[in-house]
SELO-651465 format. One record per residue (C-alpha): x, y, z; residue number from 1. Coordinates in Angstrom, 2 decimals. Example, Ala and Ser with C-alpha at 12.3 -4.5 7.8 and 13.67 -1.06 7.14 Angstrom:
BEGIN
<atom xx="12.30" yy="-4.50" zz="7.80" k="1"/>
<atom xx="13.67" yy="-1.06" zz="7.14" k="2"/>
END
This chain:
BEGIN
<atom xx="-5.24" yy="-11.28" zz="19.78" k="1"/>
<atom xx="-3.49" yy="-8.48" zz="17.82" k="2"/>
<atom xx="-0.82" yy="-9.58" zz="15.75" k="3"/>
<atom xx="1.93" yy="-7.16" zz="14.64" k="4"/>
<atom xx="4.50" yy="-7.20" zz="11.82" k="5"/>
<atom xx="8.18" yy="-7.62" zz="13.26" k="6"/>
<atom xx="8.80" yy="-3.94" zz="12.57" k="7"/>
<atom xx="6.07" yy="-3.17" zz="15.13" k="8"/>
<atom xx="3.89" yy="-0.90" zz="13.16" k="9"/>
<atom xx="0.11" yy="-1.18" zz="13.24" k="10"/>
<atom xx="-2.56" yy="0.74" zz="11.38" k="11"/>
<atom xx="-5.36" yy="-0.76" zz="13.30" k="12"/>
<atom xx="-5.92" yy="2.06" zz="15.57" k="13"/>
<atom xx="-6.80" yy="4.28" zz="12.52" k="14"/>
<atom xx="-8.40" yy="1.63" zz="10.65" k="15"/>
<atom xx="-11.63" yy="3.50" zz="9.67" k="16"/>
<atom xx="-9.49" yy="6.53" zz="8.56" k="17"/>
<atom xx="-7.15" yy="4.21" zz="6.44" k="18"/>
<atom xx="-10.34" yy="2.52" zz="4.95" k="19"/>
<atom xx="-11.93" yy="5.84" zz="4.09" k="20"/>
<atom xx="-8.88" yy="7.80" zz="2.74" k="21"/>
<atom xx="-6.64" yy="5.46" zz="1.01" k="22"/>
<atom xx="-7.47" yy="5.65" zz="-2.77" k="23"/>
<atom xx="-8.41" yy="2.68" zz="-4.94" k="24"/>
<atom xx="-5.75" yy="1.17" zz="-7.20" k="25"/>
<atom xx="-6.14" yy="1.53" zz="-10.89" k="26"/>
<atom xx="-8.21" yy="-1.23" zz="-12.64" k="27"/>
<atom xx="-5.58" yy="-1.42" zz="-15.27" k="28"/>
<atom xx="-3.12" yy="-2.83" zz="-12.75" k="29"/>
<atom xx="-5.21" yy="-5.72" zz="-11.94" k="30"/>
<atom xx="-6.08" yy="-6.36" zz="-15.56" k="31"/>
<atom xx="-2.33" yy="-6.72" zz="-16.27" k="32"/>
<atom xx="-1.80" yy="-9.08" zz="-13.36" k="33"/>
<atom xx="-4.85" yy="-11.04" zz="-14.34" k="34"/>
<atom xx="-3.33" yy="-11.71" zz="-17.73" k="35"/>
<atom xx="0.02" yy="-12.50" zz="-16.46" k="36"/>
<atom xx="-1.14" yy="-15.15" zz="-13.89" k="37"/>
<atom xx="-1.22" yy="-18.79" zz="-14.98" k="38"/>
<atom xx="-4.73" yy="-19.21" zz="-13.97" k="39"/>
<atom xx="-7.62" yy="-17.53" zz="-12.20" k="40"/>
<atom xx="-8.05" yy="-20.12" zz="-9.32" k="41"/>
<atom xx="-6.47" yy="-18.43" zz="-6.19" k="42"/>
<atom xx="-4.89" yy="-14.91" zz="-5.58" k="43"/>
<atom xx="-3.50" yy="-14.27" zz="-2.11" k="44"/>
<atom xx="-3.45" yy="-10.54" zz="-1.09" k="45"/>
<atom xx="-0.80" yy="-10.48" zz="1.76" k="46"/>
<atom xx="-1.09" yy="-7.27" zz="4.02" k="47"/>
<atom xx="-4.48" yy="-6.73" zz="2.80" k="48"/>
<atom xx="-5.32" yy="-3.94" zz="5.23" k="49"/>
<atom xx="-9.03" yy="-3.00" zz="4.75" k="50"/>
<atom xx="-9.24" yy="-5.16" zz="1.69" k="51"/>
<atom xx="-8.75" yy="-2.44" zz="-1.23" k="52"/>
<atom xx="-6.82" yy="-4.85" zz="-3.31" k="53"/>
<atom xx="-8.64" yy="-7.96" zz="-2.39" k="54"/>
<atom xx="-12.03" yy="-6.48" zz="-3.62" k="55"/>
<atom xx="-10.37" yy="-5.69" zz="-6.91" k="56"/>
<atom xx="-8.79" yy="-9.25" zz="-7.22" k="57"/>
<atom xx="-12.23" yy="-10.69" zz="-6.49" k="58"/>
<atom xx="-13.44" yy="-9.51" zz="-9.83" k="59"/>
<atom xx="-10.78" yy="-11.60" zz="-11.63" k="60"/>
<atom xx="-9.95" yy="-14.61" zz="-9.41" k="61"/>
<atom xx="-12.41" yy="-17.53" zz="-8.25" k="62"/>
<atom xx="-11.06" yy="-17.24" zz="-4.74" k="63"/>
<atom xx="-9.10" yy="-14.62" zz="-3.02" k="64"/>
<atom xx="-7.25" yy="-15.20" zz="0.26" k="65"/>
<atom xx="-6.59" yy="-11.86" zz="2.00" k="66"/>
<atom xx="-4.46" yy="-11.83" zz="5.07" k="67"/>
<atom xx="-3.35" yy="-8.99" zz="7.54" k="68"/>
<atom xx="-1.85" yy="-8.96" zz="10.98" k="69"/>
<atom xx="-4.36" yy="-6.55" zz="12.63" k="70"/>
<atom xx="-7.98" yy="-7.59" zz="13.17" k="71"/>
<atom xx="-9.25" yy="-4.02" zz="13.24" k="72"/>
<atom xx="-8.28" yy="-3.58" zz="9.61" k="73"/>
<atom xx="-9.89" yy="-6.70" zz="8.57" k="74"/>
<atom xx="-13.11" yy="-5.82" zz="10.25" k="75"/>
<atom xx="-13.25" yy="-2.71" zz="7.89" k="76"/>
<atom xx="-12.97" yy="-4.98" zz="4.87" k="77"/>
<atom xx="-15.93" yy="-5.37" zz="2.37" k="78"/>
<atom xx="-17.44" yy="-8.78" zz="2.32" k="79"/>
<atom xx="-17.38" yy="-10.82" zz="-1.00" k="80"/>
<atom xx="-18.50" yy="-14.21" zz="-1.41" k="81"/>
<atom xx="-15.14" yy="-15.38" zz="-2.90" k="82"/>
<atom xx="-13.04" yy="-13.37" zz="-0.35" k="83"/>
<atom xx="-11.70" yy="-15.25" zz="2.76" k="84"/>
<atom xx="-10.19" yy="-12.82" zz="5.22" k="85"/>
<atom xx="-7.64" yy="-14.28" zz="7.73" k="86"/>
<atom xx="-5.50" yy="-12.93" zz="10.67" k="87"/>
<atom xx="-2.08" yy="-13.70" zz="9.87" k="88"/>
<atom xx="1.44" yy="-11.92" zz="9.53" k="89"/>
<atom xx="3.11" yy="-12.23" zz="6.31" k="90"/>
<atom xx="5.84" yy="-14.41" zz="7.63" k="91"/>
<atom xx="3.22" yy="-16.97" zz="8.68" k="92"/>
<atom xx="3.38" yy="-20.19" zz="6.81" k="93"/>
<atom xx="-0.29" yy="-20.82" zz="5.72" k="94"/>
<atom xx="0.50" yy="-24.24" zz="4.43" k="95"/>
<atom xx="-0.05" yy="-23.23" zz="0.75" k="96"/>
<atom xx="2.12" yy="-25.38" zz="-1.57" k="97"/>
<atom xx="2.09" yy="-24.67" zz="-5.31" k="98"/>
<atom xx="-1.40" yy="-23.52" zz="-5.61" k="99"/>
<atom xx="-1.52" yy="-19.72" zz="-5.70" k="100"/>
<atom xx="-1.76" yy="-17.92" zz="-9.10" k="101"/>
<atom xx="-1.05" yy="-14.44" zz="-7.97" k="102"/>
<atom xx="0.39" yy="-13.00" zz="-4.78" k="103"/>
<atom xx="-0.23" yy="-9.12" zz="-4.35" k="104"/>
<atom xx="1.26" yy="-6.87" zz="-1.69" k="105"/>
<atom xx="-0.30" yy="-3.55" zz="-1.78" k="106"/>
<atom xx="1.68" yy="-0.78" zz="-0.15" k="107"/>
<atom xx="2.66" yy="-3.43" zz="2.53" k="108"/>
<atom xx="5.88" yy="-5.30" zz="1.42" k="109"/>
<atom xx="8.24" yy="-2.71" zz="3.00" k="110"/>
<atom xx="6.84" yy="-3.77" zz="6.63" k="111"/>
<atom xx="7.56" yy="-7.46" zz="5.89" k="112"/>
<atom xx="10.67" yy="-9.63" zz="6.97" k="113"/>
<atom xx="11.39" yy="-10.14" zz="3.14" k="114"/>
<atom xx="13.56" yy="-13.12" zz="3.30" k="115"/>
<atom xx="11.02" yy="-14.97" zz="5.31" k="116"/>
<atom xx="8.03" yy="-13.79" zz="3.27" k="117"/>
<atom xx="9.61" yy="-14.60" zz="-0.10" k="118"/>
<atom xx="10.46" yy="-18.20" zz="1.02" k="119"/>
<atom xx="6.87" yy="-18.62" zz="1.79" k="120"/>
<atom xx="5.68" yy="-17.02" zz="-1.36" k="121"/>
<atom xx="7.94" yy="-19.36" zz="-3.50" k="122"/>
<atom xx="6.33" yy="-22.37" zz="-1.88" k="123"/>
<atom xx="2.89" yy="-20.82" zz="-2.33" k="124"/>
<atom xx="3.06" yy="-19.98" zz="-6.03" k="125"/>
<atom xx="2.22" yy="-22.41" zz="-8.90" k="126"/>
<atom xx="4.69" yy="-22.82" zz="-11.71" k="127"/>
<atom xx="5.06" yy="-19.41" zz="-13.42" k="128"/>
<atom xx="2.79" yy="-17.86" zz="-10.78" k="129"/>
<atom xx="3.15" yy="-14.14" zz="-10.38" k="130"/>
<atom xx="4.02" yy="-11.87" zz="-7.36" k="131"/>
<atom xx="3.39" yy="-8.18" zz="-7.35" k="132"/>
<atom xx="4.36" yy="-5.54" zz="-4.90" k="133"/>
<atom xx="3.61" yy="-2.11" zz="-5.20" k="134"/>
<atom xx="3.57" yy="1.29" zz="-3.12" k="135"/>
<atom xx="2.75" yy="4.88" zz="-3.38" k="136"/>
<atom xx="5.28" yy="7.59" zz="-3.65" k="137"/>
<atom xx="4.92" yy="10.94" zz="-1.76" k="138"/>
<atom xx="2.34" yy="12.99" zz="-3.77" k="139"/>
<atom xx="3.55" yy="15.89" zz="-5.81" k="140"/>
<atom xx="1.58" yy="18.42" zz="-7.58" k="141"/>
<atom xx="1.69" yy="21.04" zz="-10.51" k="142"/>
<atom xx="1.94" yy="23.84" zz="-7.93" k="143"/>
<atom xx="5.36" yy="24.77" zz="-7.03" k="144"/>
<atom xx="4.06" yy="26.60" zz="-3.82" k="145"/>
<atom xx="2.11" yy="23.69" zz="-2.72" k="146"/>
<atom xx="5.13" yy="21.41" zz="-3.34" k="147"/>
<atom xx="7.32" yy="23.70" zz="-1.13" k="148"/>
<atom xx="4.76" yy="23.16" zz="1.74" k="149"/>
<atom xx="4.75" yy="19.32" zz="1.00" k="150"/>
<atom xx="8.41" yy="19.18" zz="1.12" k="151"/>
<atom xx="8.44" yy="21.03" zz="4.40" k="152"/>
<atom xx="5.94" yy="18.49" zz="6.03" k="153"/>
<atom xx="7.92" yy="15.51" zz="4.60" k="154"/>
<atom xx="11.41" yy="16.47" zz="5.79" k="155"/>
<atom xx="11.46" yy="19.17" zz="8.16" k="156"/>
<atom xx="8.34" yy="17.97" zz="10.36" k="157"/>
<atom xx="8.08" yy="14.43" zz="9.72" k="158"/>
<atom xx="11.70" yy="13.58" zz="9.09" k="159"/>
<atom xx="12.55" yy="12.15" zz="12.35" k="160"/>
<atom xx="9.43" yy="10.11" zz="12.11" k="161"/>
<atom xx="9.99" yy="7.95" zz="9.01" k="162"/>
<atom xx="11.12" yy="4.35" zz="9.63" k="163"/>
<atom xx="13.95" yy="2.82" zz="7.94" k="164"/>
<atom xx="11.71" yy="1.26" zz="5.49" k="165"/>
<atom xx="10.65" yy="4.55" zz="4.06" k="166"/>
<atom xx="13.96" yy="4.24" zz="2.00" k="167"/>
<atom xx="12.02" yy="1.56" zz="0.04" k="168"/>
<atom xx="8.87" yy="3.55" zz="-0.75" k="169"/>
<atom xx="10.67" yy="6.85" zz="-1.36" k="170"/>
<atom xx="13.02" yy="4.97" zz="-3.62" k="171"/>
<atom xx="10.06" yy="3.69" zz="-5.72" k="172"/>
<atom xx="10.62" yy="0.23" zz="-4.63" k="173"/>
<atom xx="13.81" yy="0.24" zz="-6.94" k="174"/>
<atom xx="15.89" yy="-0.72" zz="-3.88" k="175"/>
<atom xx="13.46" yy="-3.32" zz="-2.51" k="176"/>
<atom xx="15.07" yy="-6.75" zz="-2.63" k="177"/>
<atom xx="12.90" yy="-8.79" zz="-5.29" k="178"/>
<atom xx="14.41" yy="-12.25" zz="-6.39" k="179"/>
<atom xx="12.13" yy="-12.96" zz="-9.27" k="180"/>
<atom xx="12.20" yy="-12.75" zz="-12.91" k="181"/>
<atom xx="10.60" yy="-9.40" zz="-13.45" k="182"/>
<atom xx="7.57" yy="-8.55" zz="-15.75" k="183"/>
<atom xx="7.51" yy="-5.38" zz="-17.66" k="184"/>
<atom xx="4.63" yy="-3.15" zz="-17.07" k="185"/>
<atom xx="3.65" yy="0.52" zz="-17.80" k="186"/>
<atom xx="3.66" yy="3.20" zz="-15.14" k="187"/>
<atom xx="0.57" yy="3.55" zz="-12.79" k="188"/>
<atom xx="-0.68" yy="6.30" zz="-10.62" k="189"/>
<atom xx="-3.75" yy="6.69" zz="-8.24" k="190"/>
<atom xx="-6.01" yy="9.67" zz="-7.90" k="191"/>
<atom xx="-6.02" yy="11.01" zz="-4.37" k="192"/>
<atom xx="-8.45" yy="13.91" zz="-4.40" k="193"/>
<atom xx="-10.00" yy="17.03" zz="-5.83" k="194"/>
<atom xx="-9.31" yy="19.57" zz="-3.12" k="195"/>
<atom xx="-7.12" yy="20.44" zz="-0.15" k="196"/>
<atom xx="-9.16" yy="18.50" zz="2.31" k="197"/>
<atom xx="-8.79" yy="15.34" zz="0.21" k="198"/>
<atom xx="-4.96" yy="15.59" zz="0.22" k="199"/>
<atom xx="-4.96" yy="16.16" zz="3.84" k="200"/>
<atom xx="-6.96" yy="13.05" zz="4.30" k="201"/>
<atom xx="-4.65" yy="11.13" zz="2.16" k="202"/>
<atom xx="-1.56" yy="12.35" zz="4.03" k="203"/>
<atom xx="-3.10" yy="11.40" zz="7.36" k="204"/>
<atom xx="-2.73" yy="7.78" zz="6.56" k="205"/>
<atom xx="1.05" yy="7.81" zz="6.18" k="206"/>
<atom xx="2.97" yy="6.09" zz="8.90" k="207"/>
<atom xx="5.09" yy="9.05" zz="9.86" k="208"/>
<atom xx="2.01" yy="11.00" zz="10.55" k="209"/>
<atom xx="0.55" yy="8.30" zz="12.88" k="210"/>
<atom xx="3.99" yy="8.02" zz="14.66" k="211"/>
<atom xx="4.19" yy="11.86" zz="15.20" k="212"/>
<atom xx="0.73" yy="11.89" zz="16.61" k="213"/>
<atom xx="1.34" yy="9.07" zz="19.12" k="214"/>
<atom xx="4.77" yy="10.53" zz="20.29" k="215"/>
<atom xx="4.02" yy="14.24" zz="19.85" k="216"/>
<atom xx="0.31" yy="14.26" zz="21.07" k="217"/>
<atom xx="-0.70" yy="16.43" zz="18.17" k="218"/>
<atom xx="-1.43" yy="16.47" zz="14.54" k="219"/>
<atom xx="1.44" yy="17.34" zz="12.26" k="220"/>
<atom xx="-0.89" yy="18.26" zz="9.46" k="221"/>
<atom xx="-2.30" yy="21.05" zz="11.66" k="222"/>
<atom xx="1.23" yy="22.70" zz="11.54" k="223"/>
<atom xx="1.11" yy="23.19" zz="7.83" k="224"/>
<atom xx="-2.70" yy="23.49" zz="7.31" k="225"/>
<atom xx="-2.68" yy="27.43" zz="6.90" k="226"/>
<atom xx="0.48" yy="27.30" zz="4.67" k="227"/>
<atom xx="-1.01" yy="24.47" zz="2.52" k="228"/>
<atom xx="-4.39" yy="26.36" zz="2.08" k="229"/>
<atom xx="-2.73" yy="29.62" zz="1.12" k="230"/>
<atom xx="-0.51" yy="27.84" zz="-1.37" k="231"/>
<atom xx="-3.60" yy="26.15" zz="-2.81" k="232"/>
<atom xx="-5.42" yy="29.42" zz="-3.13" k="233"/>
<atom xx="-2.48" yy="31.43" zz="-4.63" k="234"/>
<atom xx="-1.24" yy="28.74" zz="-7.11" k="235"/>
<atom xx="-4.06" yy="26.06" zz="-7.44" k="236"/>
<atom xx="-2.79" yy="22.61" zz="-8.61" k="237"/>
<atom xx="-3.93" yy="20.64" zz="-11.70" k="238"/>
<atom xx="-6.79" yy="18.26" zz="-10.71" k="239"/>
<atom xx="-7.21" yy="15.44" zz="-9.85" k="240"/>
<atom xx="-4.27" yy="15.19" zz="-7.51" k="241"/>
<atom xx="-2.42" yy="12.01" zz="-8.12" k="242"/>
<atom xx="0.34" yy="9.90" zz="-6.30" k="243"/>
<atom xx="2.77" yy="7.76" zz="-8.42" k="244"/>
<atom xx="2.21" yy="3.99" zz="-7.83" k="245"/>
<atom xx="5.60" yy="1.96" zz="-8.21" k="246"/>
<atom xx="5.44" yy="-1.63" zz="-8.77" k="247"/>
<atom xx="7.62" yy="-4.66" zz="-9.01" k="248"/>
<atom xx="6.11" yy="-7.79" zz="-10.55" k="249"/>
<atom xx="7.69" yy="-11.17" zz="-11.47" k="250"/>
<atom xx="7.83" yy="-14.95" zz="-11.60" k="251"/>
<atom xx="9.80" yy="-17.46" zz="-9.69" k="252"/>
<atom xx="13.07" yy="-18.38" zz="-11.36" k="253"/>
END
């Protein structure tokens, strides 16, 4: 059975692409959360997708519970002896009561019914347990010419295909409801590639690109492919390409 978030977006139809082209999160992020957590017994990675965050957490925590509402995503996730993958929406009460040291939501919280999820998170966390949610921002480069093409793709071509929740990730999660006592942390970013093909592969995983494909029957990236490669050739960007990573982390009050 396929389970979907209330918003209705599913990445399962492109699970292989998502697994291959989404970048790995910085090790320093997980080291910080490891230090902040009250213990190392159990981490819950909610909205795990194909398990990028869960695998990183498995290096620090004795047990990791990784949940996602799409079995096709979970089928792509790497197996580790201390990770248990489970098919469940974020709003599903898993019966956890004061036993979770850390909850992570990697590029997923903007899809949740946050009031329901946060109520479950509060019940699940230990005293002084930590919850951390983070997201990518749209990638920008040192190349003005390339950024012009990227802006055209984001606003002119994909504009009608962004969901209401895009205000959260384009707002750097600063406008995301987050009713927890916040923990300070340094800025983070993720490397997304070394060439134009890597950039296009990363862009292909964004929700508006997927929605455009479904509704228009063609790939929006093909519309800007020539312009993107010309801009890259005339004004090459500084490498590696990176995308900003914005995180909110905190404890229950």
